[in-house]
N, C-alpha and C positions, 0 to 999 in steps of 0.2 A: 605574078610576083610583084609585090609592092616596090616602088622605086627606092625606098630606103634600104632594101637588101643589096642594092648595087653601090651604095655610098660607103666610103671609108671615113671613119672618125679621124678628125684632124687634131693633133696635139702639137703645140708650138715646138716642143722639144724634138719632135721628129724631123724638123727642118732647121735646126740650129747647129751649126751655122749654115747659111744658105745664100745663094744668089737669088734675088727676087725680081720679078717682072710685073709691073703694074700695067694693066691694059684698060683701054676705054674703047668700047664698041669695036673690038677686034684688033686694035692698033696698040702696039707697045708704046707707052708714053714715058716710061721710066725703068731704068735698070739700076739695081743697087745690090748691096750686100749687107747682111745683118747677122747678129748672134741671137737676136730675139725678134722673131718675125711679128708676133702679135703687137708688141710695143711699137715697132717700126711702122707697121701698117697704120696704127693709130696716129702716129706722128704725121704720116703722109696725108691722112684724111683732113688735116688742118689746112693744107695748102696745095693739094693736087686733086684733080678730078680723075677718077678711075672706077671701073665697075668689076674688075676681076684681078686677082692676085695669083701668080704662079710661082711657087718656090721651087728652086732646084737645089737639093742638098749638095753641099760643096765642102770638101775637107778644108779645115781652117787654114792650112798652109797654102791652099790654092785659091783662096777668095779673090785676092787682087788680080791674079792672072785671068781667072774665069770671068770676073766682072769686066775687065778691060776688053776681052775678046768679044763679049756680047755688046759692049758699048760701041765697038767698031762695026758690028753687024746692023744694029737697029738705029734708025734715025729717031731719037726720042724728042718729043715735043718739049718736055720740061727741061731738057738739058740744053736746048739751042736758043729758046726765046722765052724769057720769063713772062712776057706779055701774052703768050699763047692762051693762058687760062682765061683771061678776060675776053679775048677774041672768040674763043670757043664758046663761052657762055653767051656772048652777044649773037652768035650765029644760030642759036637755038638747037644746036646739036646735042647739048647737055641739058637734061631735064632736072638735074639734081640741085 
């Protein structure tokens, strides 16, 4: 069975609105919410280092609450120290 048979096509409207998780090497580095995932990911590519995006479809009226709960759970690098990006690049952990 070709691997493509196991993949699902992604369409941004399937996850709008959503709570999104940006990950780098298996670590959540950012949690946010959006109504347009494709545009928001493009915006984040300008100033954040990540290699995976996980959207969690979230009802519009629950976005703030769901985002807040996940912000409490994960210790995100980009939310605590804006200098982390430079330190991460210098460490050689990021090859991008």
